[in-house]
All heavy atoms as an XYZ file, in Angstrom:
764
protein
N     -45.777    -13.423     45.615
C     -46.451    -14.123     46.642
C     -45.560    -15.076     47.335
O     -45.829    -15.455     48.492
C     -47.737    -14.814     46.087
C     -47.419    -15.854     44.930
C     -47.169    -17.256     45.357
C     -47.292    -15.504     43.692
C     -46.935    -18.132     44.395
C     -47.037    -16.525     42.710
C     -46.841    -17.840     43.049
O     -46.554    -18.728     42.150
N     -44.462    -15.447     46.747
C     -43.455    -16.356     47.360
C     -42.892    -15.676     48.525
O     -42.613    -16.243     49.568
C     -42.437    -16.794     46.390
C     -42.846    -17.754     45.344
C     -41.792    -18.109     44.317
C     -43.399    -19.072     46.001
N     -42.534    -14.372     48.462
C     -41.901    -13.669     49.412
C     -42.763    -13.496     50.689
O     -42.310    -13.370     51.863
C     -41.680    -12.151     48.997
C     -40.507    -12.094     47.945
C     -40.895    -12.490     46.586
O     -42.146    -12.478     46.313
O     -40.058    -12.717     45.718
N     -44.054    -13.590     50.491
C     -44.959    -13.529     51.654
C     -45.385    -14.864     52.229
O     -46.113    -15.045     53.147
C     -46.302    -12.775     51.233
C     -46.159    -11.301     50.727
C     -47.384    -10.803     50.165
C     -45.544    -10.448     51.900
N     -44.763    -15.886     51.670
C     -45.082    -17.263     52.098
C     -46.459    -17.736     51.718
O     -47.020    -18.647     52.277
N     -46.967    -17.251     50.612
C     -48.268    -17.639     50.128
C     -48.211    -18.335     48.809
O     -49.003    -18.130     47.914
C     -49.137    -16.303     49.961
C     -49.346    -15.507     51.204
C     -49.997    -14.214     50.855
C     -50.089    -16.164     52.266
N     -47.144    -19.249     48.667
C     -46.987    -19.853     47.410
C     -48.078    -20.843     47.022
O     -48.182    -21.284     45.888
C     -45.659    -20.584     47.374
C     -45.476    -21.611     48.463
O     -46.096    -21.433     49.563
O     -44.727    -22.587     48.322
N     -48.997    -21.108     47.922
C     -50.096    -21.938     47.641
C     -51.442    -21.254     47.475
O     -52.544    -21.866     47.456
C     -50.243    -23.108     48.611
C     -50.530    -22.608     49.985
O     -50.473    -21.375     50.267
N     -50.827    -23.464     50.930
N     -51.384    -19.914     47.358
C     -52.610    -19.118     47.269
C     -53.251    -19.414     45.919
O     -54.475    -19.396     45.792
C     -52.279    -17.637     47.420
C     -53.476    -16.710     46.956
C     -51.895    -17.285     48.795
N     -52.449    -19.561     44.892
C     -52.945    -19.769     43.487
C     -52.638    -21.161     43.097
O     -51.669    -21.771     43.406
C     -52.215    -18.813     42.496
C     -52.434    -17.413     42.747
C     -51.355    -16.701     43.298
C     -53.575    -16.805     42.474
C     -51.523    -15.279     43.558
C     -53.766    -15.438     42.655
C     -52.721    -14.711     43.258
N     -53.644    -21.753     42.309
C     -53.421    -23.061     41.736
C     -53.484    -22.769     40.193
O     -54.444    -22.274     39.786
C     -54.502    -24.059     42.091
C     -54.246    -25.341     41.532
C     -55.321    -26.500     41.931
O     -56.034    -26.195     42.845
O     -55.362    -27.481     41.202
N     -52.439    -23.158     39.560
C     -52.298    -22.823     38.079
C     -52.743    -24.185     37.356
O     -52.063    -25.145     37.477
C     -50.947    -22.378     37.720
C     -50.615    -21.036     38.262
C     -49.951    -20.878     39.395
C     -51.063    -19.921     37.612
C     -49.697    -19.584     39.953
C     -50.838    -18.598     38.037
C     -50.133    -18.485     39.348
N     -53.719    -23.988     36.609
C     -54.353    -25.097     35.738
C     -53.986    -24.666     34.237
O     -54.343    -23.597     33.884
C     -55.808    -25.375     35.967
C     -56.233    -26.423     34.995
C     -56.060    -25.612     37.380
N     -53.362    -25.509     33.488
C     -53.086    -25.205     32.103
C     -53.606    -26.202     31.195
O     -53.846    -27.425     31.582
C     -51.504    -25.077     31.875
C     -50.944    -24.024     32.709
C     -50.909    -26.400     32.023
N     -54.013    -25.767     29.955
C     -54.360    -26.725     28.880
C     -53.079    -27.159     28.223
O     -52.216    -26.311     27.979
C     -55.298    -25.985     27.881
C     -56.608    -25.748     28.525
S     -57.751    -24.741     27.393
C     -57.204    -25.118     25.758
N     -52.925    -28.394     27.789
C     -51.767    -28.899     27.073
C     -52.061    -29.890     26.026
O     -52.865    -30.706     26.324
C     -50.782    -29.413     28.104
N     -51.496    -29.725     24.868
C     -51.650    -30.716     23.853
C     -50.728    -31.858     24.061
O     -49.774    -31.680     24.797
C     -51.370    -30.133     22.499
O     -50.084    -29.737     22.379
C     -52.296    -28.970     22.187
N     -50.913    -32.966     23.454
C     -49.961    -34.124     23.500
C     -48.587    -33.741     23.050
O     -47.609    -34.026     23.658
C     -50.501    -35.244     22.694
C     -49.664    -36.461     22.477
C     -49.035    -37.134     23.783
N     -49.947    -37.333     24.794
C     -49.544    -37.498     26.154
N     -48.268    -37.587     26.403
N     -50.386    -37.731     27.040
N     -48.513    -32.922     22.055
C     -47.175    -32.382     21.544
C     -46.488    -31.651     22.661
O     -45.242    -31.839     22.861
C     -47.470    -31.456     20.336
C     -48.011    -32.223     19.188
O     -47.785    -33.427     19.036
O     -48.689    -31.531     18.336
N     -47.168    -30.835     23.450
C     -46.606    -30.057     24.449
C     -46.149    -30.938     25.635
O     -45.008    -30.811     26.245
C     -47.558    -29.037     25.036
C     -47.904    -27.858     24.077
O     -46.993    -27.494     23.277
O     -49.014    -27.363     24.112
N     -46.961    -31.967     25.918
C     -46.611    -32.918     26.938
C     -45.381    -33.744     26.559
O     -44.446    -33.936     27.350
C     -47.815    -33.830     27.235
C     -49.018    -33.229     27.863
C     -50.260    -34.070     27.820
C     -48.668    -32.904     29.343
N     -45.302    -34.137     25.258
C     -44.208    -34.882     24.823
C     -42.867    -34.119     24.820
O     -41.793    -34.608     25.062
C     -44.441    -35.433     23.371
C     -45.559    -36.546     23.330
O     -45.834    -37.135     24.446
O     -46.037    -36.849     22.194
N     -43.092    -32.768     24.610
C     -41.945    -31.889     24.514
C     -41.489    -31.462     26.040
O     -40.544    -30.774     26.171
C     -42.158    -30.696     23.766
N     -42.262    -31.886     27.027
C     -41.968    -31.498     28.468
C     -41.892    -29.972     28.545
O     -41.009    -29.413     29.113
C     -40.658    -32.154     28.860
C     -40.600    -32.070     30.401
O     -41.629    -32.013     31.091
N     -39.330    -32.085     30.900
N     -42.894    -29.312     27.970
C     -42.987    -27.815     27.965
C     -42.951    -27.196     29.290
O     -43.495    -27.706     30.189
C     -44.301    -27.302     27.159
N     -42.198    -26.203     29.415
C     -41.920    -25.542     30.700
C     -43.263    -25.154     31.428
O     -43.416    -25.256     32.599
C     -40.960    -24.392     30.589
C     -40.705    -23.695     31.909
C     -39.712    -22.519     31.786
O     -39.729    -21.892     30.716
O     -39.043    -22.348     32.733
N     -44.174    -24.678     30.547
C     -45.439    -24.070     31.150
C     -46.210    -25.220     31.853
O     -46.960    -24.982     32.829
C     -46.318    -23.341     30.245
C     -46.993    -24.144     29.226
C     -48.367    -24.508     29.537
C     -46.511    -24.554     28.012
C     -49.103    -25.347     28.566
C     -47.176    -25.257     27.046
C     -48.551    -25.722     27.368
N     -46.036    -26.433     31.349
C     -46.668    -27.527     31.969
C     -45.989    -27.953     33.378
O     -46.640    -28.236     34.362
C     -46.762    -28.817     31.160
C     -47.584    -28.429     29.831
C     -47.399    -29.930     31.782
C     -47.433    -29.463     28.723
N     -44.636    -27.929     33.308
C     -43.812    -28.284     34.485
C     -44.110    -27.251     35.626
O     -44.100    -27.629     36.769
C     -42.428    -28.268     34.151
C     -42.007    -29.439     33.223
C     -40.512    -29.633     33.203
N     -39.645    -28.441     33.069
C     -39.360    -27.823     31.901
N     -39.783    -28.421     30.729
N     -38.641    -26.820     31.916
N     -44.417    -26.000     35.275
C     -44.628    -24.976     36.270
C     -46.074    -25.027     36.808
O     -46.323    -24.398     37.852
C     -44.400    -23.621     35.675
C     -42.873    -23.286     35.290
C     -42.730    -22.023     34.575
C     -42.018    -23.404     36.555
N     -46.980    -25.636     36.091
C     -48.394    -25.711     36.508
C     -48.563    -26.723     37.674
O     -47.859    -27.605     37.901
C     -49.219    -26.134     35.323
N     -49.675    -26.399     38.412
C     -50.081    -27.390     39.460
C     -50.864    -28.548     38.846
O     -50.811    -29.690     39.319
C     -50.957    -26.664     40.469
C     -50.208    -25.536     41.239
O     -49.168    -25.854     41.822
O     -50.686    -24.397     41.122
N     -51.703    -28.254     37.780
C     -52.478    -29.231     37.076
C     -52.460    -29.011     35.637
O     -52.360    -27.802     35.258
C     -53.925    -29.072     37.662
O     -53.837    -29.272     39.051
C     -54.835    -30.218     37.189
N     -52.608    -29.937     34.848
C     -52.896    -29.694     33.402
C     -54.091    -30.534     32.932
O     -54.425    -31.549     33.470
C     -51.589    -30.076     32.548
C     -51.316    -31.532     32.425
C     -51.898    -32.339     31.457
C     -50.467    -32.169     33.277
C     -51.621    -33.620     31.262
C     -50.212    -33.520     33.199
C     -50.718    -34.288     32.180
N     -54.693    -30.100     31.917
C     -55.761    -30.787     31.196
C     -55.354    -30.997     29.797
O     -54.998    -30.002     29.067
C     -57.053    -29.910     31.242
C     -58.190    -30.575     30.453
C     -57.471    -29.605     32.670
N     -55.262    -32.286     29.386
C     -54.874    -32.519     27.978
C     -56.000    -32.107     27.047
O     -57.179    -32.515     27.292
C     -54.493    -33.968     27.828
C     -53.871    -34.222     26.497
C     -53.308    -35.612     26.348
O     -53.154    -36.338     27.364
O     -52.969    -36.046     25.172
N     -55.670    -31.401     25.984
C     -56.647    -31.049     24.959
C     -56.110    -31.547     23.645
O     -54.869    -31.993     23.473
C     -56.741    -29.494     24.945
C     -57.406    -29.001     26.286
C     -55.479    -28.789     24.587
N     -56.942    -31.582     22.637
C     -56.580    -32.147     21.298
C     -55.368    -31.353     20.762
O     -55.211    -30.175     20.855
C     -57.762    -31.908     20.388
C     -58.882    -31.829     21.367
C     -58.379    -31.169     22.609
N     -54.566    -32.066     20.015
C     -53.402    -31.489     19.268
C     -53.906    -30.986     17.955
O     -55.083    -31.197     17.643
C     -52.263    -32.563     19.033
O     -51.691    -32.822     20.356
N     -53.001    -30.557     17.078
C     -53.342    -30.157     15.755
C     -53.489    -28.633     15.638
O     -52.838    -27.832     16.390
N     -54.327    -28.248     14.829
C     -54.511    -26.805     14.521
C     -55.008    -26.001     15.812
O     -55.615    -26.584     16.608
C     -55.488    -26.564     13.365
C     -55.062    -27.079     12.053
C     -56.040    -26.798     10.926
C     -55.599    -27.356      9.630
N     -56.612    -27.154      8.630
N     -54.637    -24.733     15.752
C     -55.094    -23.877     16.871
C     -56.538    -23.931     17.184
O     -56.976    -23.876     18.395
C     -54.750    -22.428     16.539
C     -53.623    -21.890     17.248
O     -53.108    -22.504     18.187
N     -53.213    -20.690     16.876
N     -57.381    -24.038     16.160
C     -58.811    -24.111     16.363
C     -59.220    -25.343     17.197
O     -60.407    -25.390     17.721
C     -59.694    -23.955     15.062
C     -59.389    -22.660     14.390
C     -59.293    -25.148     14.092
N     -58.398    -26.306     17.310
C     -58.681    -27.515     18.084
C     -58.393    -27.363     19.538
O     -58.771    -28.161     20.274
C     -57.938    -28.731     17.560
C     -58.327    -29.112     16.137
O     -59.476    -28.839     15.731
N     -57.428    -29.708     15.459
N     -57.575    -26.369     19.836
C     -57.092    -26.222     21.282
C     -57.047    -24.754     21.735
O     -58.045    -24.209     22.231
C     -55.770    -26.960     21.307
C     -54.813    -26.731     20.221
O     -54.521    -25.536     20.049
N     -54.424    -27.710     19.446
N     -55.897    -24.237     21.596
C     -55.559    -22.906     22.273
C     -56.408    -21.656     21.663
O     -56.491    -20.717     22.347
C     -54.056    -22.644     22.270
C     -53.260    -23.647     22.854
C     -52.339    -24.290     22.184
C     -53.511    -24.006     24.206
C     -51.528    -25.308     22.789
C     -52.713    -24.952     24.835
C     -51.736    -25.593     24.118
O     -50.983    -26.570     24.749
N     -56.973    -21.848     20.539
C     -57.764    -20.808     19.932
C     -59.285    -21.133     20.036
O     -60.171    -20.461     19.503
C     -57.403    -20.521     18.600
N     -59.613    -22.259     20.666
C     -60.953    -22.804     20.700
C     -61.632    -22.174     22.008
O     -61.525    -22.708     23.076
C     -60.924    -24.289     20.754
C     -62.348    -24.894     20.609
O     -63.252    -24.411     21.221
N     -62.435    -25.954     19.913
N     -62.426    -21.150     21.768
C     -63.095    -20.469     22.847
C     -64.090    -21.404     23.628
O     -64.038    -21.402     24.887
C     -63.859    -19.202     22.358
C     -64.749    -18.617     23.482
C     -62.901    -18.201     21.843
N     -64.753    -22.261     22.958
C     -65.639    -23.202     23.638
C     -64.882    -24.186     24.486
O     -65.308    -24.509     25.586
C     -66.509    -23.903     22.649
C     -67.535    -22.984     21.826
O     -67.960    -21.992     22.515
O     -67.895    -23.379     20.767
N     -63.763    -24.685     23.932
C     -62.954    -25.583     24.712
C     -62.375    -24.947     25.926
O     -62.315    -25.539     27.041
C     -61.812    -26.177     23.799
C     -60.870    -27.081     24.474
C     -61.547    -28.397     25.083
C     -59.744    -27.517     23.566
N     -61.882    -23.718     25.821
C     -61.289    -22.956     26.921
C     -62.389    -22.738     28.024
O     -62.208    -23.013     29.173
C     -60.722    -21.694     26.421
C     -59.472    -21.897     25.522
C     -60.263    -20.748     27.665
C     -58.966    -20.673     24.754
N     -63.544    -22.366     27.585
C     -64.597    -22.064     28.559
C     -65.111    -23.456     29.241
O     -65.289    -23.374     30.401
C     -65.786    -21.386     27.857
S     -65.354    -19.650     27.387
N     -65.139    -24.542     28.438
C     -65.522    -25.799     29.063
C     -64.577    -26.301     30.042
O     -64.848    -26.815     31.122
C     -65.789    -26.893     27.930
C     -66.104    -28.200     28.453
C     -67.198    -28.234     29.453
O     -68.209    -27.508     29.364
O     -67.200    -29.221     30.376
N     -63.236    -26.155     29.662
C     -62.138    -26.458     30.626
C     -62.235    -25.649     31.884
O     -62.101    -26.170     32.956
C     -60.807    -26.308     29.909
O     -60.783    -27.102     28.781
C     -59.635    -26.648     30.769
N     -62.459    -24.361     31.676
C     -62.478    -23.443     32.871
C     -63.673    -23.849     33.769
O     -63.553    -23.905     35.008
C     -62.678    -21.976     32.442
N     -64.840    -24.191     33.160
C     -66.020    -24.615     33.906
C     -65.754    -25.956     34.678
O     -66.005    -26.113     35.860
C     -67.240    -24.689     33.021
C     -68.525    -24.971     33.799
C     -69.548    -25.546     32.982
N     -69.214    -26.813     32.207
C     -69.147    -28.025     32.906
N     -69.367    -28.138     34.101
N     -68.807    -29.120     32.170
N     -65.177    -26.879     33.955
C     -64.902    -28.243     34.484
C     -63.922    -28.120     35.559
O     -64.084    -28.950     36.638
C     -64.508    -29.102     33.390
N     -62.952    -27.317     35.434
C     -61.860    -27.210     36.453
C     -62.256    -26.162     37.677
O     -61.508    -26.033     38.559
C     -60.669    -26.687     35.871
C     -60.007    -27.767     34.908
C     -59.621    -28.998     35.636
O     -58.887    -29.005     36.626
N     -60.024    -30.133     35.073
N     -63.388    -25.548     37.492
C     -63.923    -24.648     38.508
C     -62.910    -23.568     38.861
O     -62.691    -23.205     39.998
C     -64.347    -25.350     39.763
C     -65.430    -26.422     39.530
C     -65.810    -27.162     40.769
C     -66.910    -28.033     40.375
N     -66.948    -29.357     41.085
N     -62.338    -22.924     37.759
C     -61.413    -21.868     37.957
C     -62.117    -20.552     38.237
O     -63.296    -20.318     37.887
C     -60.499    -21.747     36.757
C     -59.801    -23.041     36.427
C     -61.165    -21.242     35.563
N     -61.477    -19.665     38.838
C     -61.920    -18.319     39.121
C     -61.583    -17.323     38.039
O     -62.278    -16.327     37.834
C     -61.342    -17.784     40.465
C     -61.767    -18.645     41.637
O     -62.945    -18.897     41.812
O     -60.920    -19.030     42.470
N     -60.465    -17.564     37.336
C     -59.933    -16.678     36.304
C     -59.223    -17.470     35.266
O     -58.682    -18.445     35.488
C     -59.109    -15.575     36.926
N     -59.171    -16.806     34.021
C     -58.468    -17.297     32.914
C     -57.535    -16.212     32.400
O     -57.983    -15.137     32.146
C     -59.404    -17.775     31.808
C     -58.649    -17.997     30.496
C     -60.127    -18.999     32.244
N     -56.313    -16.601     32.279
C     -55.335    -15.715     31.522
C     -54.953    -16.520     30.256
O     -54.365    -17.648     30.379
C     -54.081    -15.501     32.313
C     -53.038    -14.644     31.585
C     -53.211    -13.365     31.210
C     -51.803    -15.020     31.062
N     -52.074    -12.969     30.518
C     -51.216    -13.987     30.414
C     -51.098    -16.309     31.187
C     -49.950    -13.988     29.765
C     -49.824    -16.363     30.573
C     -49.305    -15.258     29.873
N     -55.291    -16.037     29.069
C     -55.120    -16.695     27.870
C     -53.701    -16.735     27.264
O     -53.487    -17.365     26.211
C     -56.101    -16.100     26.909
C     -56.159    -14.654     27.292
C     -55.962    -14.732     28.874
N     -52.795    -16.057     27.833
C     -51.466    -15.950     27.285
C     -51.439    -14.993     26.057
O     -52.232    -14.035     26.010
N     -50.593    -15.198     25.095
C     -50.473    -14.310     23.952
C     -51.025    -15.014     22.634
O     -50.800    -16.302     22.553
C     -49.018    -13.997     23.776
C     -48.462    -13.229     24.893
C     -48.566    -11.877     25.078
C     -47.791    -13.714     26.088
N     -47.994    -11.421     26.253
C     -47.468    -12.627     26.816
C     -47.369    -14.986     26.427
C     -46.761    -12.722     28.066
C     -46.744    -15.093     27.661
C     -46.419    -14.031     28.443
N     -51.586    -14.262     21.833
C     -52.074    -14.850     20.544
C     -53.214    -15.820     20.815
O     -53.940    -15.701     21.824
N     -53.442    -16.709     19.900
C     -54.487    -17.690     20.012
C     -55.861    -16.986     20.330
O     -56.255    -16.059     19.629
C     -54.186    -18.754     20.997
C     -52.849    -19.344     20.827
N     -52.475    -20.105     19.727
C     -51.676    -19.310     21.539
C     -51.305    -20.521     19.821
N     -50.762    -20.113     20.929
N     -56.432    -17.484     21.398
C     -57.795    -16.830     21.723
C     -57.759    -15.515     22.515
O     -58.723    -14.917     22.823
C     -58.602    -17.852     22.572
N     -56.554    -15.133     22.919
C     -56.376    -13.926     23.701
C     -56.826    -12.681     23.020
O     -56.994    -11.599     23.561
C     -54.929    -13.785     24.196
O     -54.061    -13.399     23.101
N     -56.962    -12.823     21.571
C     -57.353    -11.674     20.853
C     -58.803    -11.825     20.330
O     -59.220    -11.010     19.429
C     -56.364    -11.554     19.639
C     -54.970    -11.347     20.139
C     -53.969    -11.465     18.924
O     -54.323    -11.748     17.866
O     -52.762    -11.373     19.329
N     -59.521    -12.734     20.840
C     -60.862    -13.048     20.429
C     -61.870    -12.434     21.450
O     -61.981    -13.009     22.553
C     -61.076    -14.502     20.292
C     -62.431    -14.889     19.581
O     -63.333    -14.206     19.670
N     -62.456    -16.120     19.031
N     -62.689    -11.446     21.052
C     -63.572    -10.893     21.996
C     -64.650    -11.875     22.456
O     -65.244    -11.632     23.547
C     -64.189     -9.769     21.327
C     -63.631     -9.709     19.881
C     -62.674    -10.775     19.740
N     -64.867    -12.927     21.879
C     -65.800    -13.960     22.358
C     -65.347    -14.576     23.562
O     -66.265    -14.989     24.366
C     -66.092    -15.032     21.246
N     -64.002    -14.681     23.850
C     -63.549    -15.318     25.048
C     -63.933    -14.635     26.338
O     -64.530    -15.225     27.257
C     -62.032    -15.548     24.987
C     -61.420    -16.336     26.198
C     -62.161    -17.696     26.387
C     -59.919    -16.476     26.012
N     -63.587    -13.270     26.434
C     -64.059    -12.560     27.683
C     -65.516    -12.630     27.812
O     -66.161    -12.719     29.034
C     -63.425    -11.225     27.635
C     -63.120    -11.099     26.217
C     -62.861    -12.429     25.572
N     -66.303    -12.552     26.793
C     -67.725    -12.491     26.828
C     -68.318    -13.884     27.339
O     -69.122    -13.859     28.238
C     -68.340    -12.212     25.390
O     -67.819    -10.989     24.916
C     -69.851    -12.269     25.407
N     -67.776    -14.975     26.783
C     -68.274    -16.251     27.239
C     -67.869    -16.544     28.650
O     -68.584    -17.126     29.451
C     -67.870    -17.405     26.379
C     -68.580    -17.416     25.030
C     -68.268    -18.792     24.350
C     -69.294    -18.921     23.239
N     -69.430    -20.257     22.677
N     -66.738    -16.140     29.060
C     -66.165    -16.455     30.378
C     -67.057    -15.593     31.408
O     -67.364    -16.123     32.493
C     -64.715    -16.022     30.533
C     -63.700    -17.007     29.877
C     -62.329    -16.403     29.869
C     -63.776    -18.382     30.597
N     -67.324    -14.401     31.108
C     -68.207    -13.576     31.846
C     -69.595    -14.221     32.220
O     -70.046    -14.190     33.301
C     -68.383    -12.169     31.325
C     -69.131    -11.186     32.173
C     -69.208     -9.833     31.648
C     -69.904     -8.826     32.597
N     -69.857     -7.516     31.951
N     -70.152    -14.821     31.134
C     -71.445    -15.588     31.208
C     -71.293    -16.668     32.226
O     -72.259    -17.023     32.924
C     -71.806    -16.051     29.809
C     -72.212    -14.993     28.847
C     -72.461    -15.530     27.498
O     -72.422    -16.700     27.257
O     -72.664    -14.645     26.562
N     -70.085    -17.293     32.283
C     -69.795    -18.420     33.291
C     -69.425    -17.900     34.596
O     -69.217    -18.719     35.582
C     -68.708    -19.261     32.692
C     -68.984    -20.025     31.400
C     -67.706    -20.698     30.899
C     -70.147    -21.051     31.631
N     -69.295    -16.640     34.753
C     -68.797    -16.051     36.097
C     -67.384    -16.227     36.314
O     -66.871    -16.260     37.440
N     -66.565    -16.411     35.248
C     -65.137    -16.486     35.286
C     -64.538    -15.182     34.887
O     -64.880    -14.684     33.858
C     -64.671    -17.697     34.401
C     -63.122    -17.790     34.429
C     -65.252    -19.029     34.916
N     -63.524    -14.720     35.680
C     -62.840    -13.541     35.391
C     -61.855    -13.771     34.241
O     -61.064    -14.660     34.157
C     -62.047    -12.963     36.527
O     -62.999    -12.813     37.650
C     -61.285    -11.796     36.344
N     -61.825    -12.785     33.311
C     -60.975    -12.873     32.152
C     -59.783    -11.860     32.606
O     -59.987    -10.705     32.773
C     -61.573    -12.460     30.840
C     -60.645    -12.328     29.728
C     -60.204    -13.546     29.150
C     -60.177    -11.155     29.212
C     -59.276    -13.488     27.985
C     -59.371    -11.167     28.157
C     -58.870    -12.306     27.507
N     -58.542    -12.380     32.538
C     -57.476    -11.548     32.873
C     -56.812    -11.031     31.577
O     -56.061    -11.639     30.863
C     -56.279    -12.360     33.635
C     -56.977    -12.885     34.908
C     -55.142    -11.397     34.042
C     -56.067    -13.841     35.712
N     -57.369     -9.880     31.185
C     -57.009     -9.249     29.921
C     -58.071     -8.181     29.587
O     -58.899     -7.822     30.448
N     -57.942     -7.602     28.407
C     -58.843     -6.526     27.985
C     -60.299     -7.035     27.863
O     -60.512     -8.251     27.578
C     -58.310     -6.073     26.729
C     -57.531     -7.131     26.211
C     -57.009     -7.909     27.322
N     -61.229     -6.147     27.979
C     -62.663     -6.514     27.822
C     -62.994     -6.695     26.310
O     -62.148     -6.344     25.408
C     -63.595     -5.350     28.352
O     -63.275     -4.156     27.534
C     -63.327     -5.097     29.808
N     -64.092     -7.334     26.053
C     -64.465     -7.585     24.664
C     -64.536     -6.356     23.858
O     -64.070     -6.291     22.733
C     -65.794     -8.374     24.606
N     -65.182     -5.305     24.342
C     -65.268     -3.996     23.533
C     -63.914     -3.518     23.149
O     -63.628     -3.058     22.064
C     -66.106     -3.031     24.422
C     -66.907     -3.928     25.272
C     -66.067     -5.086     25.547
N     -62.899     -3.511     24.158
C     -61.603     -3.067     23.860
C     -60.913     -3.916     22.779
O     -60.227     -3.452     21.920
C     -60.774     -3.009     25.180
C     -59.244     -2.709     24.914
C     -61.381     -1.931     26.142
N     -61.123     -5.212     22.900
C     -60.521     -6.122     21.877
C     -61.098     -5.821     20.513
O     -60.352     -6.006     19.559
C     -60.826     -7.575     22.307
C     -60.027     -8.181     23.427
S     -60.645     -9.870     23.622
C     -59.122    -10.601     24.192
N     -62.241     -5.450     20.415
C     -62.909     -5.193     19.051
C     -62.451     -3.960     18.405
O     -62.589     -3.837     17.206
C     -64.429     -5.051     19.261
O     -64.958     -6.340     19.852
N     -61.826     -2.986     19.143
C     -61.381     -1.793     18.548
C     -60.402     -1.918     17.480
O     -60.557     -1.393     16.344
C     -60.904     -0.729     19.692
C     -60.210      0.480     19.068
C     -62.027     -0.430     20.568
N     -59.295     -2.723     17.725
C     -58.241     -2.844     16.683
C     -58.796     -3.566     15.373
O     -58.288     -3.428     14.341
C     -57.186     -3.627     17.287
C     -57.304     -3.588     18.752
C     -58.856     -3.417     18.894
N     -59.852     -4.325     15.571
C     -60.479     -5.060     14.355
C     -59.974     -6.416     14.141
O     -59.207     -7.075     14.677
């Protein structure tokens, strides 16, 4: 999109823990906006489907790409996002369920 001069077509919103903010993580520097989420175990932040969906709803996003690991392998995430009208950029819930 940069080659076409459309560098403002997308707005990237990321979730970030205090630890990531303190570390000046690259994904935060590259984002347009960040939402601070609780630090600690994965279930408090990046693997928390409810938190991801609430953040998506509050930020009025059109789509969610969950990255690797964490909630990206949880079929509940695309299911809940679909209920909110948010596109999940990744496999569908039935496809995620196949590997087990």
